[in-house]
N, C-alpha and C positions, 0 to 999 in steps of 0.2 A: 842588568840583563833584560833583554826584550822578551816579553811574554807572548806566546803565540795567541793570535786573535781567534777566539772561538765564537761561532755564531750564537746570537741570542736565541733562546727558545721562546717561541710565541705560543701562548696558550691556545689550544685548539678550540674552535667554536663548536658548540653542541649541534650544529647542523641547522635544521629548520626551527622555526619558533615552536615553543612548547604549548601551542593551542590545543585544546581538547577537541576531538572530532565531534562535529555537530550531528545530531540525529536527523535523518531525513524528515521533512514535514510536508504535509499537503499544503499547496500554495493557498495563501489567504484569499486571493482573487477567486479561486475555484470554490472554496467554502462559501464565500460571499455570494457568488453567482448561484450556486445550488440552493442556498438558504433563501435568497430573495425570490428565486423561482417558485419555491413551495409556499413561502409566506405571502407573497404578492402584495407587500406593502413596505414602506420604509422601515429601516431598522436602525436604532441608535447604536453608537459606537460601544457603549457599555454592554448592551445586549449581544452585539456581535462578538465581543471579546469572550463572553461566557460561552457562546455557541462554538467559537474556535477552540476553547479549552476543552469543552465536552467532546467535540469531534476528535481532537487529538487523543484524549483518553480512550474514546471508543475504538479507534483504530489500533491503539496500543494493546488494548484488551483483546481485540479481534485477532491480532497476530499472535499473541500469547496463547490463545485458545487453539488456533490452527497449528501452532507448533506442538502443543500438548497432544492433539489428536494424531498428528503425524508421528510423534515419538511413541505414542501408545501403540500405533500400528506397526512399529518397527521399521519405519521408512525414514529417509532423509529428505524427501521431496513432498511438498504439499500438493495434493491432488484435488480435483474438482469434487470428489466424493467427500473430502474433509470439509470443504466449504458448504456443501449441501447439508451435511450433518449439523454443522454449526448453525446454519440458517433455520434448519428444522427445530433445533433446540431453542432458538430465539422466537419461534412462532411465525417466521416469515414464510417458510415453506411448509405446506400441509398437503394432505391427500387431495384436497380441493384446489389448492394453489401450488402446482409444481414449479420447480425452478425455471423451466423453459417459459412458462407463462409470465413470470416476473421479468425475465430477460426481454421477452417480446413487448411487454407493457412499458418498461422504464428505460431501455437502452436504445440508442440510435441504430439504424440499419447496419452500419459498418461494423458495430460491435456484435450485433446479432449474428452476422455472417461468420464471425470468428468463433462464437460460442455454441451455436446450435448447428449440428450437422445437417447439411442439405444435399440432396441429390442434384447433380448437374448433368448436362449432356455427356455422352461417352461413358455412362455408367460409373461416374466418379462421385465420391462423397467428399464434401469440403466442410470443415477442416478434417484432414486425415488424422487418425489416432496413432 
């Protein structure tokens, strides 16, 4: 007797590859450019690797602290006040050195316009809150 032909079952693929998602990182070129700007001299590769690792840890700790401040305040969004409290605890912002002065001193004009409210013609304030 003839047996009915049945289609072979093909094992299903698991979809995309099983790669772990990578954490976002600050680009090496940016860290290198900032570090060389402030050091103003050549940097060896070994020293740069240490600076890169330290900056990665610093930003990771910074974001963990901001998350804790936001959670403590009962919010789900990090606000500028959280960052100001963090910078005050680090000693970067003081009564003699407010956040706006740091912004004006170290950031380019296009970023200053985004962060510091300014009055423009038509009685408008940019950026709007």
